[in-house]
C-alpha positions in Angstrom: 129.0 51.8 57.2 128.9 47.5 58.2 129.4 46.6 54.7 128.5 42.4 54.6 129.1 40.3 51.4 127.4 37.1 49.7 128.6 34.7 48.1 126.2 35.5 45.2 128.7 38.8 44.9 131.8 36.8 45.0 130.6 34.8 42.2 129.7 37.6 40.3 133.1 39.2 40.1 134.5 36.5 38.3 135.6 36.6 34.6 135.0 40.9 35.4 137.6 42.8 33.6 140.7 44.1 36.3 139.4 47.8 35.1 135.7 47.3 36.1 137.3 45.1 39.5 139.1 48.5 40.2 136.0 51.3 40.1 134.3 48.5 42.2 137.2 47.9 45.0 137.0 52.0 45.0 133.2 51.8 45.4 132.8 49.2 48.0 135.6 52.3 50.2 133.0 54.3 49.5 130.7 52.9 51.1 132.8 51.8 53.8 133.6 55.6 54.6 130.2 56.9 53.9 127.6 57.3 56.8 124.3 57.0 55.3 123.9 55.2 51.1 122.3 59.1 50.3 125.1 60.3 50.4 126.9 57.8 47.4 126.0 58.6 43.9 123.5 56.5 41.5 122.5 55.2 44.4 118.9 54.6 43.7 115.7 52.8 45.7 114.5 50.0 43.4 111.0 50.4 43.5 108.4 48.2 45.5 110.7 47.8 48.1 111.7 49.6 51.1 115.5 47.7 51.7 116.8 46.6 48.0 119.1 49.8 46.4 120.8 48.8 43.0 124.3 51.0 42.4 124.6 52.3 38.6 128.0 51.6 37.4 128.4 52.2 33.6 127.0 48.9 32.5 127.0 46.6 35.5 125.5 47.3 38.6 125.4 46.6 42.2 122.9 45.2 44.2 122.5 46.2 48.0 120.0 45.7 50.4 120.1 48.1 54.1 119.1 46.1 57.2 119.3 48.9 59.8 122.9 50.2 60.1 124.6 47.0 58.0 124.4 47.4 54.2 124.3 43.6 52.8 126.5 43.6 49.1 124.6 40.8 47.1 125.1 40.7 43.3 127.0 42.4 41.1 125.8 42.2 37.6 125.5 43.3 34.1 122.1 45.9 33.6 120.8 43.4 31.2 120.7 40.9 33.8 120.1 42.5 37.5 117.0 42.4 37.6 115.9 38.9 36.3 118.7 38.1 39.2 118.0 40.4 42.0 116.4 40.9 44.7 
């Protein structure tokens, strides 16, 4: 799938430990190679929305929006903060 990254996502990466960033990189590579979000582990649709998803990654969540065949990566925050700022 085609990925697009927002500035808020890049801002969220600052200060994260190297191990978390390494796991995030492999998750992003998996997203690029996948044909659909259904093939990715730990993906859930957010209630009340049709196109917003989150991927669980330990104590962090990756916030996504699907626009046709494109995935927009919006946020990467701790599980306590993600639902305050996303969607």
